C-alpha positions in Angstrom: 48.9 3.3 2.8 46.5 4.7 0.4 49.1 5.8 -2.2 50.5 2.5 -1.8 47.3 0.7 -2.0 46.3 3.0 -5.3 50.2 2.4 -6.7 49.6 -1.6 -6.5 46.4 -1.0 -8.1 47.8 0.7 -10.9 50.3 -1.7 -11.2 47.6 -4.6 -11.7 48.9 -6.2 -8.5 45.6 -8.1 -6.9 43.2 -6.3 -4.5 44.0 -8.7 -1.6 47.7 -8.4 -1.8 47.3 -4.4 -2.7 45.4 -4.0 0.7 47.9 -6.5 2.5 51.0 -4.3 1.4 49.4 -0.9 2.6 48.6 -2.7 5.7 52.0 -3.8 6.3 53.5 -0.7 5.7 50.8 1.0 8.3 52.2 -1.6 10.8 56.3 -0.7 10.0 55.1 3.1 10.2 53.0 2.9 13.7 55.2 0.4 15.0 52.2 -1.9 16.1 53.4 -5.3 17.1 53.1 -8.2 14.4 51.1 -10.5 16.7 48.4 -8.0 16.6 48.0 -7.7 12.8 48.0 -11.5 13.1 44.9 -11.4 15.5 43.2 -8.7 13.6 43.4 -10.4 10.6 42.1 -13.4 11.7 39.6 -11.6 14.2 38.2 -10.1 10.6 37.3 -13.6 9.4 36.5 -15.2 13.0 32.6 -13.8 12.5 29.9 -16.8 12.2 27.8 -14.0 9.4 31.0 -15.1 7.2 30.6 -18.7 7.2 27.6 -18.3 4.8 30.0 -16.9 2.3 31.8 -20.0 1.2 28.3 -22.1 1.3 26.2 -19.2 -1.0 29.3 -19.7 -3.3 29.4 -23.4 -3.1 25.3 -23.5 -3.9 25.6 -21.2 -7.0 28.3 -23.6 -8.6 26.4 -26.7 -7.7 23.1 -25.1 -9.0 24.9 -24.1 -12.2 26.1 -27.9 -12.7 23.3 -29.5 -11.3 20.9 -28.3 -14.1 18.6 -25.8 -11.8 20.0 -22.8 -13.7 18.8 -24.2 -17.3 15.4 -24.5 -15.6 15.3 -21.4 -14.5 16.1 -19.9 -17.8 13.2 -22.1 -19.3 10.9 -21.1 -16.7 11.9 -17.3 -17.5 11.5 -18.1 -21.0 7.8 -19.4 -20.7 6.8 -15.9 -19.0 8.5 -13.3 -21.2 10.1 -15.2 -23.9 7.2 -14.5 -25.8 7.5 -10.9 -27.0 9.8 -9.4 -29.0 13.0 -9.0 -26.6 11.7 -11.5 -24.8 15.3 -13.3 -24.6 16.7 -10.5 -23.1 14.0 -10.1 -20.7 14.3 -13.9 -19.9 18.0 -12.8 -19.0 17.0 -10.3 -16.2 14.1 -12.3 -15.2 16.4 -15.5 -14.8 19.1 -13.5 -12.7 16.6 -12.1 -10.5 15.4 -15.8 -9.3 18.9 -17.0 -9.5 19.7 -13.9 -7.2 17.6 -14.9 -4.6 19.9 -18.2 -3.8 23.3 -17.7 -5.1 24.2 -14.3 -3.0 27.2 -13.8 -5.5 27.3 -11.6 -8.6 29.8 -13.5 -10.6 28.2 -16.9 -9.7 25.5 -15.7 -11.3 26.8 -14.8 -14.3 28.6 -17.8 -15.0 25.6 -20.1 -14.0 23.2 -18.0 -16.0 25.5 -16.5 -18.4 26.7 -19.8 -20.0 23.1 -20.6 -20.7 21.5 -17.2 -21.7 24.9 -15.8 -23.5 25.0 -18.3 -27.0 21.2 -18.6 -26.6 21.2 -14.8 -27.3 24.0 -15.3 -30.0 22.1 -17.8 -31.7 19.1 -15.4 -32.3 21.3 -12.7 -33.7 21.9 -10.4 -30.7 25.4 -9.2 -31.0 28.3 -10.7 -29.0 29.1 -7.9 -27.1 25.4 -6.8 -26.2 24.7 -10.3 -24.7 27.9 -9.8 -22.7 27.1 -6.7 -21.4 23.5 -7.3 -21.0 24.4 -10.5 -18.6 27.3 -8.7 -16.5 24.5 -5.9 -15.6 21.4 -8.6 -15.1 24.1 -10.5 -12.7 24.4 -7.6 -10.3 21.2 -8.4 -9.0 23.4 -11.2 -7.1 23.9 -8.7 -4.7 21.1 -7.1 -4.5 18.0 -9.3 -4.3 18.8 -11.2 -1.0 20.5 -13.4 -0.2 23.5 -11.3 -0.5 27.3 -11.6 0.6 27.5 -8.0 0.4 24.8 -7.1 2.6 26.3 -10.0 4.9 29.5 -7.9 5.0 27.9 -4.4 5.8 26.0 -6.0 8.5 29.1 -7.3 10.3 31.1 -4.3 9.4 28.5 -2.0 10.6 26.7 -3.8 13.0 23.3 -3.8 11.6 20.6 -6.4 11.4 21.7 -8.8 8.2 17.7 -10.0 8.5 16.6 -6.2 8.1 19.0 -5.8 5.3 17.9 -8.7 3.5 14.2 -7.6 4.0 15.3 -4.4 3.2 16.7 -5.5 -0.4 13.6 -6.7 -2.4 12.6 -3.3 -2.8 15.8 -2.0 -4.4 16.1 -5.4 -6.5 12.3 -5.8 -7.7 13.0 -1.8 -9.2 15.9 -2.5 -11.1 14.5 -5.8 -12.5 11.5 -4.0 -13.7 13.6 -1.1 -15.3 15.9 -3.2 -16.9 13.4 -5.5 -18.6 11.1 -2.0 -19.7 14.8 -1.2 -21.0 15.8 -4.1 -22.9 12.2 -4.3 -24.4 12.0 -0.9 -25.5 15.8 -1.0 -26.8 15.4 -4.5 -28.6 12.2 -2.8 -30.6 14.4 -0.1 -31.5 17.4 -1.9 -32.8 14.9 -4.3 -34.5 16.5 -7.3 -32.1 14.6 -10.4 -31.0 11.8 -11.1 -33.6 12.0 -14.7 -33.4 12.9 -15.0 -29.6 9.8 -17.2 -29.1 11.2 -19.8 -31.0 11.5 -23.2 -28.9 9.7 -21.7 -25.7 8.1 -23.8 -23.7 4.3 -23.5 -22.2 4.4 -21.9 -18.9 2.7 -24.8 -17.3 5.3 -27.4 -18.7 8.5 -25.0 -17.7 6.8 -24.8 -14.3 6.7 -28.7 -14.1 10.2 -29.4 -15.3 11.4 -25.8 -13.0 9.3 -27.1 -9.8 12.1 -28.4 -7.7 14.5 -25.4 -8.8 11.5 -22.9 -8.3 11.2 -24.7 -4.5 14.9 -23.8 -3.5 14.4 -19.7 -3.1 11.1 -20.3 -1.6 12.9 -22.8 1.4 15.4 -20.7 1.5 13.9 -17.0 1.8 10.8 -18.9 3.7 13.1 -20.3 6.2 14.9 -17.0 7.0 12.0 -14.7 7.1 10.1 -17.3 8.8 13.0 -17.3 11.9 13.5 -21.3 11.1 17.4 -20.4 10.2 19.5 -17.6 10.4 20.8 -16.3 7.0 24.2 -18.1 7.4 22.0 -21.3 8.4 20.3 -20.8 5.1 23.2 -21.1 3.1 24.2 -24.4 4.2 20.1 -25.7 3.6 20.7 -24.0 0.1 23.8 -26.3 -0.5 22.3 -29.3 1.1 19.0 -28.7 -1.1 21.0 -27.9 -4.2 23.3 -31.2 -3.9 20.3 -33.3 -3.2 18.6 -32.2 -6.2 21.4 -32.0 -8.8 22.4 -35.5 -7.6 19.2 -37.7 -6.7 16.6 -35.7 -9.0 18.4 -34.4 -12.1 20.8 -36.4 -11.9 23.4 -33.9 -13.5 26.0 -34.2 -10.8 28.3 -37.3 -10.2 31.6 -37.6 -8.5 33.6 -36.6 -11.4 32.2 -33.3 -11.2 31.5 -32.7 -7.5 35.4 -32.4 -7.3 35.5 -29.8 -10.1 32.5 -28.1 -8.2 34.3 -28.2 -4.9 37.6 -27.1 -6.0 36.3 -23.9 -7.5 34.4 -23.0 -5.1 37.4 -23.4 -2.4 39.5 -20.9 -4.4 36.3 -18.3 -4.7 36.0 -18.5 -1.0 39.2 -18.2 -0.3 40.1 -15.4 -2.4 37.4 -13.4 -1.1 38.7 -14.5 2.6 42.1 -13.1 1.8 40.3 -9.9 0.8 38.5 -9.7 4.2 41.4 -10.7 6.0 43.8 -8.0 4.8 40.6 -5.3 4.9 40.0 -5.9 8.0 44.1 -5.1 9.2 43.6 -1.6 7.2 40.2 -0.9 8.6 41.9 -1.6 12.2 44.9 0.7 11.3 42.6 3.5 10.0 40.4 3.4 12.7 43.3 3.3 15.1 45.1 6.4 13.2 41.3 8.3 14.0 40.8 8.5 10.2 36.9 7.6 10.4 36.7 10.2 13.1 38.3 13.3 11.1 36.3 12.1 8.0 33.3 11.8 9.7 34.0 15.4 11.3 35.1 17.1 8.2 31.7 15.5 6.2 29.6 16.6 8.7 31.1 20.1 8.3 31.8 20.2 4.5 28.2 18.5 3.4 25.3 20.4 5.9 22.3 18.3 4.8 21.2 14.4 4.0 20.6 15.1 0.5 24.1 16.4 0.0 25.5 13.6 2.3 24.0 11.0 0.1 25.3 13.1 -3.2 28.5 13.2 -2.1 28.9 9.4 -0.7 27.6 8.5 -3.8 29.9 10.1 -6.1 32.7 9.0 -4.1 31.7 5.1 -3.6 31.2 5.4 -7.7 34.7 6.0 -8.2 36.1 3.9 -5.4 34.0 0.9 -7.0 35.7 1.2 -10.1 39.2 0.5 -8.8 38.4 -1.7 -5.4 36.5 -5.0 -5.0 33.1 -4.4 -3.5 33.5 -6.8 -0.2 36.9 -4.8 0.3 35.5 -1.4 -0.1 32.3 -2.6 2.0 34.8 -3.8 4.8 36.8 -0.7 4.7 34.3 2.0 4.3 31.0 0.9 6.1 32.4 1.5 9.9 33.3 4.9 8.8 30.8 5.8 6.8 27.5 4.1 8.6 28.1 6.5 11.9 28.1 9.9 9.5 25.2 8.4 8.2 23.5 8.2 11.3 24.8 11.4 12.5 22.4 13.0 9.5 19.8 10.7 10.6 19.6 8.6 7.8 18.3 4.7 8.7 21.7 2.2 8.7 19.3 -0.3 6.7 18.6 2.5 4.0 21.9 3.5 3.8 23.5 -0.4 3.3 21.4 -0.6 0.4 22.6 2.5 -1.1 25.7 1.3 -0.3 25.3 -2.1 -1.9 24.0 -1.0 -4.9 26.5 1.6 -5.8 29.1 -0.5 -5.3 27.7 -3.0 -7.3 27.8 -0.7 -10.0 31.6 -1.1 -9.8 31.1 -4.9 -10.6 30.0 -3.7 -14.3 32.2 -0.9 -14.9 36.3 -0.8 -16.0 39.1 -1.2 -15.3 38.0 -3.8 -12.5 34.4 -5.0 -13.3 34.4 -8.4 -12.3 31.3 -8.9 -13.7 32.5 -8.1 -17.1 35.3 -10.1 -17.0 33.2 -13.1 -15.9 30.8 -12.1 -19.0 33.8 -11.8 -21.5 34.9 -15.1 -20.8 31.6 -16.8 -20.7 31.3 -15.2 -24.4 35.0 -15.3 -25.3 35.2 -11.8 -26.3 37.4 -9.0 -25.5 36.7 -6.5 -22.6 37.1 -3.4 -24.7 34.6 -4.6 -27.0 31.4 -4.5 -25.0 31.7 -0.8 -23.5 30.2 0.5 -26.2 26.5 -1.6 -25.3 27.8 -1.3 -21.2 27.1 2.6 -21.3 23.1 2.8 -21.6 22.8 -0.1 -19.0 25.2 1.8 -16.6 22.9 4.7 -17.0 19.8 3.0 -16.1 21.1 1.5 -12.9 22.5 4.9 -11.8 18.8 6.2 -12.6 17.4 3.6 -10.6 20.5 4.5 -7.3 19.5 7.9 -7.4 15.8 6.9 -6.9 16.3 4.1 -4.4 18.7 7.1 -2.5 16.4 9.8 -2.5 13.0 7.4 -1.6 14.0 5.3 1.3 10.8 3.8 1.6 11.5 1.8 -1.3 14.0 0.0 1.0 11.9 0.4 4.3 8.7 -0.1 3.6 8.4 -3.7 3.4 11.0 -3.8 6.8 9.2 -1.6 8.2 5.7 -3.6 7.5 7.6 -6.9 8.5 9.5 -5.8 11.7 6.2 -3.8 12.9 4.5 -7.1 13.1 7.4 -8.4 14.6 
């Protein structure tokens, strides 16, 4: 099954179809009834928390078209845009704010990149640098809650999604801060961005214009952590709020582009759900064959300490993330690795953040980095042109990953405080 899947990847067959073909081969070899395969595929997507995925995707698309993204960029620029390198810092800060609602890195790439990449190019930044920066910053879309990969990990590993969301703030803020410091130093070194403050609104005016947009993450995250609604229900609230703001308040969404927004959201949701269905069948077959237990016993015998286990898992996930889509990787690997992590005394919530941050790196590493494809589409350049500027960003995220891995309090401190009060 694994050889078939890797071969399909090499032939550039889509991820979902590759996993599906490998699973069908497994069904034929093991003699599993085809009716059971249909049942397993349906069961994989017949989970209430997964309803959040299409809603968060739709919310992100509504924000992009409804003017919310544009106002968030102006707000972020009013805060950090006045210094040399302020525009790249604006990109990171906007993605951080946008991530607090969208839950998707690809949605963040398109929504923010459509505004910030042309602005960066206009201010003299190389197109390849602008695309690499946007692809990397959009990774925050799956690290800062709400996050679709966190939902998938919570469902697959049977871990509280609420705890994962709270734990995501520490790593998200760490990566955001380090990225902003890095781009500031890098731009001063290169001599870029001396006129980044041109056209910047005052903080008060930008805040006033972005008021409704800024209320969105407050309502969504406040509702989740205040116990008003679940993360899944929050996704529906996000759609409702983005629709009202885009249609009634900002008046940038009309019936003609509403159909295009819905169509785009349906297609994106269908792709993810098809991957989940096929990955669910794949996970069922390898679990039935005893692979997770065998891998668990092997890891326990080879990696004798939690530190070595985390290092080995990070190395494996980094390579896997280059070739397998994040959602599929989490669904297949989380049920295998999470129990082993618990055996080593690692908190499953902390391990979930390690998995999500690591696999999010796969979104900005060739050959199958979805953020790279999205950013290149917006910037209208080929993938090979951004690799040079991409390498430093990958190294920065890797450094943050190591800190997140070996300093659990970054992920767990806020979680422990919130749940201790409850």
